[in-house]
The first five atom37 places (N, CA, C, CB, O) and aatype in JSON, in Angstrom:
{
  "aatype": [12, 7, 1, 9, 10, 0, 9, 3, 13, 7, 7, 11, 1, 16, 7, 9, 0, 19, 16, 3, 6, 10, 5, 9, 9, 0, 15, 7, 10, 16, 16, 19, 14, 16, 6, 6, 10, 9, 15, 13, 10, 11, 3, 18, 16, 16, 11, 6, 2, 19, 6, 10, 9, 10, 19, 7, 5, 14, 11, 1, 10, 2, 2, 6, 13, 15, 3, 19, 6, 5, 6, 9, 10, 11, 13, 9, 7, 19, 10, 6, 11, 6, 9, 14, 2, 9, 14, 9, 11, 1, 19, 3, 6, 1, 13, 16, 15, 11, 9, 0, 13, 5, 15, 12, 9, 3, 15, 7, 19, 11, 11, 11, 1, 1, 1, 15, 11, 6, 10, 10, 3, 6, 19, 15, 0, 16, 19, 9, 10, 5, 15, 18, 10, 18, 2, 5, 5],
  "atom_mask": [
    [1, 1, 1, 1, 1],
    [1, 1, 1, 0, 1],
    [1, 1, 1, 1, 1],
    [1, 1, 1, 1, 1],
    [1, 1, 1, 1, 1],
    [1, 1, 1, 1, 1],
    [1, 1, 1, 1, 1],
    [1, 1, 1, 1, 1],
    [1, 1, 1, 1, 1],
    [1, 1, 1, 0, 1],
    [1, 1, 1, 0, 1],
    [1, 1, 1, 1, 1],
    [1, 1, 1, 1, 1],
    [1, 1, 1, 1, 1],
    [1, 1, 1, 0, 1],
    [1, 1, 1, 1, 1],
    [1, 1, 1, 1, 1],
    [1, 1, 1, 1, 1],
    [1, 1, 1, 1, 1],
    [1, 1, 1, 1, 1],
    [1, 1, 1, 1, 1],
    [1, 1, 1, 1, 1],
    [1, 1, 1, 1, 1],
    [1, 1, 1, 1, 1],
    [1, 1, 1, 1, 1],
    [1, 1, 1, 1, 1],
    [1, 1, 1, 1, 1],
    [1, 1, 1, 0, 1],
    [1, 1, 1, 1, 1],
    [1, 1, 1, 1, 1],
    [1, 1, 1, 1, 1],
    [1, 1, 1, 1, 1],
    [1, 1, 1, 1, 1],
    [1, 1, 1, 1, 1],
    [1, 1, 1, 1, 1],
    [1, 1, 1, 1, 1],
    [1, 1, 1, 1, 1],
    [1, 1, 1, 1, 1],
    [1, 1, 1, 1, 1],
    [1, 1, 1, 1, 1],
    [1, 1, 1, 1, 1],
    [1, 1, 1, 1, 1],
    [1, 1, 1, 1, 1],
    [1, 1, 1, 1, 1],
    [1, 1, 1, 1, 1],
    [1, 1, 1, 1, 1],
    [1, 1, 1, 1, 1],
    [1, 1, 1, 1, 1],
    [1, 1, 1, 1, 1],
    [1, 1, 1, 1, 1],
    [1, 1, 1, 1, 1],
    [1, 1, 1, 1, 1],
    [1, 1, 1, 1, 1],
    [1, 1, 1, 1, 1],
    [1, 1, 1, 1, 1],
    [1, 1, 1, 0, 1],
    [1, 1, 1, 1, 1],
    [1, 1, 1, 1, 1],
    [1, 1, 1, 1, 1],
    [1, 1, 1, 1, 1],
    [1, 1, 1, 1, 1],
    [1, 1, 1, 1, 1],
    [1, 1, 1, 1, 1],
    [1, 1, 1, 1, 1],
    [1, 1, 1, 1, 1],
    [1, 1, 1, 1, 1],
    [1, 1, 1, 1, 1],
    [1, 1, 1, 1, 1],
    [1, 1, 1, 1, 1],
    [1, 1, 1, 1, 1],
    [1, 1, 1, 1, 1],
    [1, 1, 1, 1, 1],
    [1, 1, 1, 1, 1],
    [1, 1, 1, 1, 1],
    [1, 1, 1, 1, 1],
    [1, 1, 1, 1, 1],
    [1, 1, 1, 0, 1],
    [1, 1, 1, 1, 1],
    [1, 1, 1, 1, 1],
    [1, 1, 1, 1, 1],
    [1, 1, 1, 1, 1],
    [1, 1, 1, 1, 1],
    [1, 1, 1, 1, 1],
    [1, 1, 1, 1, 1],
    [1, 1, 1, 1, 1],
    [1, 1, 1, 1, 1],
    [1, 1, 1, 1, 1],
    [1, 1, 1, 1, 1],
    [1, 1, 1, 1, 1],
    [1, 1, 1, 1, 1],
    [1, 1, 1, 1, 1],
    [1, 1, 1, 1, 1],
    [1, 1, 1, 1, 1],
    [1, 1, 1, 1, 1],
    [1, 1, 1, 1, 1],
    [1, 1, 1, 1, 1],
    [1, 1, 1, 1, 1],
    [1, 1, 1, 1, 1],
    [1, 1, 1, 1, 1],
    [1, 1, 1, 1, 1],
    [1, 1, 1, 1, 1],
    [1, 1, 1, 1, 1],
    [1, 1, 1, 1, 1],
    [1, 1, 1, 1, 1],
    [1, 1, 1, 1, 1],
    [1, 1, 1, 1, 1],
    [1, 1, 1, 1, 1],
    [1, 1, 1, 0, 1],
    [1, 1, 1, 1, 1],
    [1, 1, 1, 1, 1],
    [1, 1, 1, 1, 1],
    [1, 1, 1, 1, 1],
    [1, 1, 1, 1, 1],
    [1, 1, 1, 1, 1],
    [1, 1, 1, 1, 1],
    [1, 1, 1, 1, 1],
    [1, 1, 1, 1, 1],
    [1, 1, 1, 1, 1],
    [1, 1, 1, 1, 1],
    [1, 1, 1, 1, 1],
    [1, 1, 1, 1, 1],
    [1, 1, 1, 1, 1],
    [1, 1, 1, 1, 1],
    [1, 1, 1, 1, 1],
    [1, 1, 1, 1, 1],
    [1, 1, 1, 1, 1],
    [1, 1, 1, 1, 1],
    [1, 1, 1, 1, 1],
    [1, 1, 1, 1, 1],
    [1, 1, 1, 1, 1],
    [1, 1, 1, 1, 1],
    [1, 1, 1, 1, 1],
    [1, 1, 1, 1, 1],
    [1, 1, 1, 1, 1],
    [1, 1, 1, 1, 1],
    [1, 1, 1, 1, 1],
    [1, 1, 1, 1, 1]
  ],
  "atom_positions": [
    [[113.59, 69.73, 80.34], [113.84, 68.99, 81.39], [113.6, 67.43, 81.29], [113.11, 69.55, 82.38], [112.83, 67.18, 80.37]],
    [[114.06, 66.27, 81.99], [113.64, 65.2, 81.86], [113.17, 64.75, 82.95], [0.0, 0.0, 0.0], [113.03, 65.5, 83.92]],
    [[112.83, 63.4, 83.0], [112.29, 62.81, 84.2], [113.09, 62.34, 85.0], [111.51, 61.91, 84.03], [113.93, 61.6, 84.48]],
    [[113.19, 62.53, 86.4], [114.17, 61.93, 87.39], [113.32, 60.44, 87.8], [114.46, 63.1, 88.88], [112.14, 60.32, 88.1]],
    [[114.51, 59.25, 87.67], [113.67, 57.8, 87.85], [114.26, 57.68, 89.42], [114.2, 56.21, 86.53], [115.25, 58.3, 89.82]],
    [[113.59, 56.92, 90.09], [114.16, 56.45, 91.56], [113.89, 54.78, 91.8], [113.26, 57.4, 92.9], [112.79, 54.24, 91.68]],
    [[114.87, 54.25, 92.08], [114.72, 52.67, 92.22], [115.02, 52.3, 93.78], [115.89, 51.8, 91.13], [116.02, 52.76, 94.34]],
    [[114.41, 51.74, 94.22], [114.51, 50.93, 95.28], [114.76, 49.5, 95.27], [113.55, 51.09, 95.84], [113.83, 48.71, 95.13]],
    [[116.1, 49.05, 95.45], [116.75, 47.98, 94.7], [116.29, 46.92, 95.7], [118.45, 48.13, 94.42], [116.2, 47.05, 96.93]],
    [[116.01, 45.85, 94.95], [115.77, 44.7, 96.27], [116.4, 43.2, 95.46], [0.0, 0.0, 0.0], [116.46, 43.09, 94.24]],
    [[116.8, 42.21, 96.33], [117.41, 41.17, 95.76], [116.1, 40.24, 94.8], [0.0, 0.0, 0.0], [116.44, 39.39, 93.98]],
    [[115.27, 40.43, 94.96], [114.09, 39.77, 94.21], [113.22, 40.76, 93.18], [113.07, 39.2, 95.36], [112.87, 40.54, 92.03]],
    [[113.04, 41.81, 93.94], [111.89, 42.84, 93.09], [112.59, 44.05, 93.4], [110.07, 42.91, 93.67], [113.33, 44.14, 94.38]],
    [[112.33, 45.23, 92.35], [112.85, 46.52, 92.63], [111.48, 47.29, 92.06], [114.43, 46.88, 91.84], [110.86, 47.1, 91.01]],
    [[111.27, 48.26, 93.17], [110.4, 49.46, 92.81], [110.82, 50.44, 91.88], [0.0, 0.0, 0.0], [112.02, 50.72, 91.82]],
    [[110.08, 50.94, 91.23], [110.49, 52.44, 90.26], [109.53, 53.36, 90.22], [110.75, 52.25, 88.67], [108.32, 53.26, 90.0]],
    [[110.29, 54.36, 90.48], [109.07, 55.61, 90.5], [109.7, 56.63, 89.53], [108.76, 56.44, 92.21], [110.91, 56.63, 89.34]],
    [[109.01, 57.34, 89.04], [109.46, 58.5, 88.18], [108.99, 60.06, 88.57], [108.93, 58.17, 86.75], [108.58, 60.36, 89.69]],
    [[109.09, 60.82, 87.69], [108.95, 62.45, 88.24], [107.91, 62.71, 86.76], [110.92, 63.68, 88.39], [108.09, 61.97, 85.79]],
    [[106.95, 63.69, 86.72], [106.7, 64.21, 85.51], [108.03, 64.86, 84.72], [105.62, 65.21, 85.74], [109.16, 64.86, 85.19]],
    [[107.7, 65.32, 83.63], [109.01, 66.18, 82.61], [109.6, 67.41, 83.37], [108.32, 66.93, 80.95], [110.69, 67.92, 83.12]],
    [[108.45, 67.95, 84.63], [108.83, 69.22, 85.01], [109.49, 69.14, 86.36], [107.66, 70.13, 85.02], [110.03, 70.04, 86.99]],
    [[109.33, 67.74, 86.7], [110.03, 67.46, 88.13], [109.54, 67.96, 89.21], [111.27, 67.87, 88.23], [110.21, 68.54, 90.06]],
    [[108.14, 67.72, 89.24], [107.45, 68.33, 90.43], [106.35, 67.1, 91.11], [106.55, 69.83, 89.85], [106.0, 67.08, 92.29]],
    [[106.05, 66.38, 90.35], [105.36, 65.09, 91.11], [105.98, 63.93, 90.99], [104.03, 64.76, 90.68], [106.28, 63.61, 89.83]],
    [[106.27, 63.16, 91.89], [106.69, 61.74, 91.81], [105.44, 60.84, 91.9], [107.71, 61.38, 92.98], [104.42, 61.14, 92.52]],
    [[105.62, 59.77, 91.26], [104.49, 58.57, 90.98], [105.23, 57.41, 90.8], [103.51, 58.77, 89.64], [106.22, 57.2, 90.1]],
    [[104.49, 56.59, 91.66], [105.02, 55.09, 91.55], [105.04, 54.59, 89.83], [0.0, 0.0, 0.0], [104.05, 54.95, 89.19]],
    [[106.06, 53.83, 89.11], [105.8, 53.59, 88.18], [105.65, 51.91, 88.0], [106.61, 54.3, 87.53], [104.8, 51.48, 87.23]],
    [[106.31, 51.22, 88.59], [106.14, 49.82, 88.57], [107.1, 49.21, 89.38], [106.19, 49.29, 87.29], [108.02, 49.85, 89.89]],
    [[106.93, 47.76, 89.58], [107.78, 46.88, 90.18], [108.25, 45.91, 89.35], [107.23, 46.32, 91.21], [107.38, 45.3, 88.74]],
    [[109.52, 45.57, 89.13], [110.12, 44.72, 88.18], [110.77, 43.59, 88.89], [111.09, 45.46, 87.31], [111.12, 43.65, 90.07]],
    [[110.9, 42.58, 88.15], [111.79, 41.3, 88.86], [113.4, 42.08, 88.66], [111.6, 39.39, 87.77], [113.72, 42.78, 87.7]],
    [[114.19, 41.78, 89.73], [115.6, 42.53, 89.7], [116.34, 41.67, 88.61], [116.49, 42.55, 91.3], [117.3, 42.31, 88.16]],
    [[116.2, 40.45, 88.05], [117.11, 40.25, 86.89], [116.41, 40.7, 85.73], [117.56, 38.81, 86.71], [116.87, 40.33, 84.64]],
    [[115.44, 41.39, 85.75], [115.17, 42.02, 84.28], [115.15, 43.55, 84.5], [113.65, 41.49, 83.56], [114.53, 44.19, 83.64]],
    [[115.69, 44.22, 85.47], [115.84, 45.56, 85.81], [116.62, 46.53, 84.64], [116.63, 45.54, 87.17], [116.18, 47.59, 84.19]],
    [[117.78, 45.9, 84.3], [118.87, 46.48, 83.57], [117.92, 46.66, 82.03], [120.45, 45.34, 83.56], [117.83, 47.76, 81.48]],
    [[117.37, 45.64, 81.59], [116.71, 45.55, 80.44], [115.31, 46.4, 80.47], [116.52, 44.1, 80.17], [114.94, 47.02, 79.47]],
    [[114.69, 46.38, 81.46], [113.54, 47.47, 81.73], [114.08, 48.87, 81.72], [112.82, 47.25, 83.17], [113.38, 49.7, 81.15]],
    [[115.3, 49.28, 82.31], [115.52, 50.58, 82.33], [116.11, 50.91, 80.96], [116.36, 50.97, 83.5], [115.8, 52.04, 80.58]],
    [[116.81, 50.27, 80.18], [117.45, 50.46, 78.96], [115.82, 50.59, 78.27], [118.67, 49.08, 78.4], [115.54, 51.74, 77.91]],
    [[115.13, 49.94, 78.13], [113.76, 49.95, 77.21], [113.1, 51.57, 77.75], [112.46, 48.29, 77.69], [112.65, 52.33, 76.89]],
    [[113.11, 51.89, 78.92], [112.3, 52.99, 79.39], [113.11, 54.14, 79.11], [111.89, 52.89, 80.87], [112.59, 55.06, 78.48]],
    [[114.26, 54.25, 79.48], [115.16, 55.32, 78.67], [115.37, 55.77, 77.58], [116.04, 55.2, 78.69], [115.86, 56.87, 77.34]],
    [[114.89, 54.67, 76.54], [115.02, 55.03, 75.43], [113.6, 55.65, 74.81], [115.58, 53.93, 74.8], [113.62, 56.32, 73.78]],
    [[112.41, 55.37, 75.52], [111.17, 56.06, 74.84], [111.05, 57.26, 75.85], [109.64, 55.03, 74.73], [110.32, 58.15, 75.41]],
    [[111.54, 57.49, 76.99], [111.27, 58.65, 77.9], [112.95, 59.36, 77.98], [110.52, 58.02, 79.63], [114.06, 58.87, 77.78]],
    [[112.5, 60.72, 78.38], [113.49, 61.61, 78.73], [113.92, 61.6, 79.96], [113.19, 62.74, 78.49], [113.31, 62.37, 80.7]],
    [[114.97, 60.85, 80.54], [115.33, 60.54, 81.81], [116.44, 61.19, 81.89], [115.44, 59.2, 82.15], [117.13, 61.19, 80.88]],
    [[116.94, 61.93, 83.08], [118.03, 62.85, 82.77], [118.92, 62.41, 84.3], [117.44, 64.74, 82.53], [120.12, 62.61, 84.51]],
    [[117.96, 61.79, 85.2], [118.79, 61.4, 86.39], [118.01, 60.3, 86.74], [119.01, 62.47, 87.57], [116.78, 60.24, 86.79]],
    [[119.19, 59.1, 87.07], [118.53, 58.05, 88.05], [119.02, 58.0, 89.53], [118.77, 56.63, 87.48], [120.22, 58.15, 89.76]],
    [[118.13, 57.8, 90.55], [118.65, 58.03, 91.58], [118.43, 56.34, 92.4], [117.93, 59.45, 92.21], [117.41, 55.7, 92.17]],
    [[119.41, 55.86, 93.22], [119.21, 54.75, 93.77], [119.56, 54.69, 94.93], [119.63, 53.91, 93.23], [120.65, 55.1, 95.33]],
    [[118.51, 54.06, 95.75], [118.52, 53.93, 97.09], [119.62, 53.35, 97.67], [0.0, 0.0, 0.0], [120.17, 52.34, 97.23]],
    [[120.06, 54.14, 98.94], [121.31, 53.47, 99.54], [120.9, 53.14, 101.01], [122.71, 54.48, 99.5], [120.76, 54.04, 101.84]],
    [[120.73, 51.93, 101.3], [120.32, 51.25, 102.31], [121.41, 51.19, 103.46], [119.91, 50.0, 101.82], [122.36, 50.42, 103.51]],
    [[121.01, 52.29, 104.47], [122.07, 52.21, 105.79], [120.86, 52.02, 107.09], [123.25, 53.99, 106.02], [119.67, 52.32, 107.01]],
    [[121.55, 51.48, 108.23], [121.16, 50.9, 109.48], [121.26, 52.18, 110.24], [122.07, 49.63, 110.05], [121.81, 53.2, 109.81]],
    [[120.71, 52.03, 111.39], [120.76, 53.26, 112.2], [121.93, 53.74, 112.6], [120.09, 53.16, 113.26], [121.94, 54.95, 112.83]],
    [[123.03, 53.11, 112.77], [124.34, 53.38, 113.13], [125.25, 53.77, 111.93], [124.87, 52.21, 113.82], [126.47, 53.89, 112.01]],
    [[124.41, 53.97, 110.65], [125.0, 54.68, 109.49], [125.95, 53.43, 108.65], [126.02, 56.09, 110.11], [126.65, 53.8, 107.71]],
    [[125.93, 52.13, 108.98], [126.8, 51.38, 108.16], [125.61, 50.74, 107.32], [127.86, 50.3, 108.99], [124.4, 50.7, 107.55]],
    [[126.44, 50.23, 106.18], [125.44, 50.1, 104.99], [124.65, 48.31, 105.12], [126.54, 50.38, 103.25], [125.28, 47.43, 105.71]],
    [[123.71, 48.09, 104.69], [122.91, 46.87, 104.71], [123.34, 45.74, 104.11], [121.77, 47.08, 104.22], [124.13, 46.06, 103.22]],
    [[123.17, 44.28, 104.18], [123.68, 43.66, 103.32], [123.42, 43.63, 101.94], [123.62, 42.78, 103.67], [123.97, 42.75, 101.28]],
    [[122.81, 44.3, 101.48], [122.3, 44.62, 99.71], [123.19, 45.49, 99.32], [120.7, 45.36, 99.34], [123.07, 45.87, 98.16]],
    [[124.0, 45.9, 99.91], [124.75, 47.34, 99.19], [125.54, 46.68, 98.3], [125.77, 48.45, 100.21], [125.48, 47.08, 97.14]],
    [[126.45, 45.55, 98.61], [127.04, 45.0, 97.32], [126.43, 44.79, 96.34], [127.55, 44.01, 97.38], [126.9, 45.12, 95.25]],
    [[125.27, 44.19, 96.43], [124.43, 43.92, 94.91], [124.26, 45.02, 94.52], [123.0, 43.2, 94.82], [124.53, 45.2, 93.33]],
    [[123.77, 46.18, 95.29], [123.79, 47.52, 94.64], [124.73, 48.14, 93.64], [123.83, 48.28, 95.52], [124.54, 48.62, 92.52]],
    [[125.72, 47.99, 94.34], [127.25, 48.5, 93.71], [127.43, 47.69, 92.45], [128.69, 48.18, 94.8], [127.94, 48.27, 91.5]],
    [[127.16, 46.7, 92.35], [127.49, 45.67, 91.42], [126.42, 46.27, 90.23], [127.22, 43.95, 92.06], [126.86, 46.94, 89.3]],
    [[125.19, 46.0, 90.36], [124.04, 46.84, 89.65], [124.52, 48.21, 89.01], [122.86, 47.2, 90.76], [124.39, 48.51, 87.83]],
    [[125.05, 48.93, 89.9], [125.29, 50.27, 89.45], [126.32, 50.31, 88.57], [125.55, 51.15, 90.46], [126.36, 51.12, 87.65]],
    [[127.37, 49.27, 88.83], [128.4, 49.32, 87.63], [127.86, 49.14, 86.31], [0.0, 0.0, 0.0], [127.99, 49.98, 85.43]],
    [[127.13, 47.87, 86.14], [126.47, 47.51, 84.91], [125.49, 48.67, 84.63], [125.74, 46.09, 85.02], [125.64, 49.14, 83.5]],
    [[124.65, 49.17, 85.27], [124.0, 50.3, 84.78], [124.65, 51.22, 84.0], [123.53, 50.92, 85.7], [124.26, 51.57, 82.88]],
    [[126.12, 51.84, 84.82], [126.73, 52.71, 84.15], [127.4, 52.72, 82.64], [127.47, 52.93, 84.92], [127.71, 53.61, 81.83]],
    [[127.51, 50.95, 82.69], [127.93, 50.52, 81.35], [126.81, 50.69, 80.36], [128.39, 49.07, 81.36], [127.09, 51.29, 79.32]],
    [[125.75, 50.31, 80.5], [124.62, 49.91, 79.8], [123.88, 51.33, 79.31], [123.68, 48.93, 80.78], [123.38, 51.43, 78.19]],
    [[123.86, 52.18, 80.07], [123.14, 53.34, 80.05], [124.12, 54.53, 80.53], [121.87, 53.16, 80.93], [123.71, 55.23, 81.45]],
    [[125.37, 54.78, 79.98], [126.25, 55.73, 80.15], [126.06, 57.11, 80.21], [126.96, 55.56, 79.4], [126.87, 57.83, 80.79]],
    [[124.89, 57.61, 79.57], [124.83, 58.81, 79.33], [123.68, 59.68, 80.42], [124.53, 58.81, 77.85], [123.46, 60.88, 80.23]],
    [[123.12, 59.02, 81.39], [122.62, 59.3, 82.44], [123.45, 59.23, 83.92], [121.6, 58.56, 82.35], [124.05, 58.22, 84.3]],
    [[123.37, 60.44, 84.67], [124.15, 60.36, 85.89], [123.25, 59.27, 86.66], [124.33, 61.91, 86.71], [122.2, 58.73, 86.31]],
    [[123.98, 59.13, 87.77], [123.34, 58.12, 88.66], [123.67, 58.85, 90.19], [124.07, 56.41, 88.41], [124.83, 59.03, 90.53]],
    [[122.95, 59.09, 90.74], [122.98, 59.57, 92.4], [122.21, 58.77, 93.25], [122.41, 61.04, 92.68], [121.12, 58.28, 92.97]],
    [[122.98, 58.63, 94.53], [122.6, 57.56, 95.65], [121.68, 58.39, 96.67], [124.06, 56.87, 96.48], [122.01, 59.57, 96.78]],
    [[120.8, 58.05, 97.28], [119.79, 58.87, 98.05], [119.7, 57.64, 99.27], [118.13, 59.32, 97.06], [119.52, 56.44, 99.07]],
    [[119.86, 58.24, 100.43], [119.63, 57.68, 101.86], [118.29, 56.88, 102.07], [119.61, 58.88, 102.88], [117.3, 57.5, 102.46]],
    [[118.23, 55.64, 101.87], [116.78, 55.12, 101.98], [116.1, 54.52, 103.21], [116.66, 54.16, 101.07], [115.2, 53.67, 103.26]],
    [[116.8, 55.22, 104.31], [116.71, 54.5, 105.77], [114.96, 54.9, 105.94], [118.01, 55.35, 107.26], [114.6, 55.98, 105.49]],
    [[114.17, 54.21, 106.43], [112.86, 54.33, 107.06], [111.89, 53.98, 105.66], [112.6, 56.02, 107.84], [110.84, 53.37, 105.85]],
    [[112.17, 54.28, 104.6], [111.34, 54.31, 103.33], [110.28, 53.1, 103.41], [112.34, 54.17, 101.97], [109.1, 53.29, 103.1]],
    [[110.66, 52.13, 103.74], [109.44, 51.1, 103.57], [108.4, 51.49, 104.74], [109.98, 49.36, 103.74], [107.19, 51.58, 104.57]],
    [[109.14, 51.74, 106.07], [108.03, 52.37, 107.07], [107.14, 53.24, 106.6], [108.56, 53.08, 108.14], [105.91, 53.15, 106.59]],
    [[107.89, 54.17, 106.16], [107.16, 55.6, 105.56], [106.01, 54.96, 104.51], [108.48, 56.8, 104.55], [104.81, 55.21, 104.66]],
    [[106.59, 53.99, 103.28], [105.64, 53.72, 102.47], [104.63, 52.93, 103.09], [106.11, 53.18, 101.38], [103.52, 52.96, 102.56]],
    [[104.76, 52.37, 103.9], [103.85, 51.36, 104.58], [102.5, 52.24, 105.29], [104.83, 50.47, 105.85], [101.29, 52.21, 105.07]],
    [[103.11, 52.78, 105.96], [102.0, 54.27, 106.64], [101.57, 55.09, 105.68], [102.76, 55.47, 107.69], [100.59, 55.69, 106.13]],
    [[101.83, 55.47, 104.4], [101.56, 56.24, 103.54], [100.2, 55.32, 102.81], [102.92, 56.59, 102.68], [99.18, 55.95, 102.5]],
    [[100.27, 54.12, 102.62], [99.67, 53.35, 102.11], [98.02, 53.34, 103.07], [100.65, 52.1, 102.04], [96.86, 53.41, 102.66]],
    [[98.62, 53.21, 104.51], [97.37, 53.12, 105.29], [96.77, 54.23, 105.51], [97.5, 52.58, 106.45], [95.62, 54.24, 105.96]],
    [[97.54, 55.48, 105.19], [96.87, 56.87, 105.52], [96.04, 57.1, 104.2], [98.04, 58.22, 105.83], [95.09, 57.82, 104.51]],
    [[96.01, 56.8, 102.95], [95.47, 57.03, 101.9], [94.6, 55.8, 101.51], [96.44, 57.42, 101.0], [94.35, 55.53, 100.34]],
    [[94.08, 54.95, 102.74], [92.95, 54.09, 102.73], [93.18, 52.9, 101.77], [0.0, 0.0, 0.0], [92.26, 52.26, 101.26]],
    [[94.39, 52.67, 101.59], [94.88, 51.17, 100.8], [94.36, 50.17, 101.53], [96.54, 50.84, 100.69], [94.73, 50.33, 102.69]],
    [[93.51, 48.96, 101.39], [92.86, 48.32, 102.04], [94.01, 47.26, 102.37], [91.58, 47.98, 101.4], [94.99, 47.19, 101.63]],
    [[93.85, 46.23, 103.76], [94.76, 45.67, 104.05], [94.92, 44.55, 103.26], [94.76, 45.52, 105.18], [96.12, 44.28, 103.26]],
    [[94.31, 43.76, 102.6], [94.74, 42.85, 101.54], [95.66, 43.45, 100.72], [93.67, 42.38, 100.74], [96.65, 42.77, 100.43]],
    [[95.55, 44.73, 100.2], [96.22, 45.21, 98.98], [97.84, 45.65, 99.57], [95.24, 46.64, 98.24], [98.79, 45.36, 98.85]],
    [[98.13, 46.41, 100.99], [99.09, 46.32, 101.44], [99.98, 45.47, 101.76], [98.94, 46.69, 101.95], [101.12, 45.85, 102.03]],
    [[99.59, 43.95, 101.81], [100.47, 42.94, 101.9], [101.07, 42.74, 100.82], [99.99, 41.9, 102.27], [102.03, 41.97, 100.82]],
    [[100.57, 43.49, 99.46], [101.66, 43.33, 98.16], [103.2, 43.67, 98.23], [101.2, 44.26, 97.02], [103.63, 44.81, 98.08]],
    [[103.68, 42.99, 98.39], [105.21, 43.48, 98.56], [105.57, 44.26, 97.26], [106.33, 42.15, 98.77], [106.37, 45.2, 97.3]],
    [[105.03, 43.89, 96.23], [105.41, 44.61, 94.83], [104.87, 46.18, 95.06], [104.54, 43.79, 93.35], [105.46, 47.2, 94.69]],
    [[103.55, 46.1, 95.79], [103.44, 47.59, 95.77], [104.21, 48.34, 96.9], [101.98, 47.96, 95.85], [104.39, 49.54, 96.69]],
    [[104.63, 47.89, 97.92], [105.45, 48.49, 98.84], [106.61, 48.96, 98.48], [105.68, 47.77, 99.75], [107.02, 50.08, 98.77]],
    [[107.31, 47.98, 97.7], [108.38, 48.37, 96.68], [108.2, 49.58, 95.72], [108.59, 47.22, 95.81], [109.07, 50.46, 95.66]],
    [[107.28, 49.62, 95.12], [106.88, 50.8, 94.28], [106.96, 52.14, 95.05], [105.42, 50.61, 93.76], [107.66, 53.11, 94.81]],
    [[105.84, 51.89, 96.29], [105.91, 53.06, 97.05], [107.15, 53.67, 97.37], [105.34, 52.86, 98.13], [107.63, 54.75, 97.02]],
    [[107.61, 52.71, 98.13], [109.34, 52.89, 98.62], [110.05, 53.66, 97.65], [110.26, 51.38, 98.73], [110.67, 54.62, 98.09]],
    [[110.11, 53.41, 96.23], [110.8, 54.06, 95.26], [110.28, 55.53, 95.29], [110.62, 53.34, 93.9], [111.04, 56.49, 95.19]],
    [[108.93, 55.63, 95.43], [108.24, 56.95, 95.43], [108.55, 57.98, 96.54], [106.83, 56.71, 95.49], [108.78, 59.17, 96.33]],
    [[108.54, 57.23, 98.02], [109.24, 57.94, 98.71], [110.43, 58.57, 98.78], [109.23, 57.56, 99.31], [110.67, 59.69, 99.24]],
    [[111.43, 57.52, 98.14], [112.95, 57.93, 97.93], [112.86, 59.2, 96.95], [113.94, 56.59, 97.18], [113.46, 60.25, 97.2]],
    [[112.28, 59.07, 96.13], [112.15, 60.22, 94.81], [111.75, 61.54, 95.38], [110.88, 59.8, 93.57], [112.36, 62.58, 95.16]],
    [[110.52, 61.43, 96.25], [109.85, 62.49, 96.95], [110.69, 63.22, 97.67], [108.87, 62.08, 97.76], [110.71, 64.45, 97.64]],
    [[111.57, 62.38, 98.47], [112.42, 62.84, 99.31], [113.63, 63.88, 98.94], [112.86, 61.75, 99.79], [113.95, 64.93, 99.5]],
    [[114.13, 63.29, 97.9], [115.14, 63.83, 96.95], [114.59, 65.16, 96.23], [115.51, 62.69, 95.84], [115.35, 66.08, 95.9]],
    [[113.35, 65.17, 96.05], [112.91, 66.4, 95.13], [112.51, 67.38, 96.5], [111.36, 65.99, 93.83], [112.97, 68.52, 96.47]],
    [[111.91, 67.11, 97.38], [111.84, 67.7, 98.75], [113.28, 68.87, 99.25], [111.8, 66.23, 99.8], [113.42, 70.07, 99.49]],
    [[114.14, 67.56, 99.19], [115.63, 68.31, 99.33], [116.38, 69.02, 98.62], [116.45, 67.68, 99.49], [117.42, 69.55, 99.01]],
    [[115.74, 69.14, 97.08], [116.32, 70.2, 96.36], [115.94, 71.41, 96.04], [116.54, 69.87, 95.49], [116.41, 72.16, 95.18]],
    [[114.81, 71.6, 97.01], [114.09, 73.19, 97.04], [115.06, 74.12, 97.96], [112.31, 73.18, 97.85], [114.79, 75.3, 98.15]]
  ]
}
């Protein structure tokens, strides 16, 4: 069994989370500048056994896609060419930022650290991954 990797794509930064190889635990991995994302993923997937990549699908409450969706579709096109052997699935990411922020509060992350957009992106990717794992049960 391989890891599942989740991506919370952003215009400037992208949060990344992964499971363990048994696909039980979702953990934040890192946040990378979006322009370095493909390079990071190519490197990571050569070192680690990744069997699925999840990419967040940002939707509004009325079910319309948010403005960043076009950038995400371009990214997925490049990703499919650069790493063709790993399937990609989309996961609804509505409310992940709010859930991530609340989980940081609940887990006792200090106010100054909660202001870190990098940490929020990483935790958001973890929320995307955790919701996917939960819905697979």
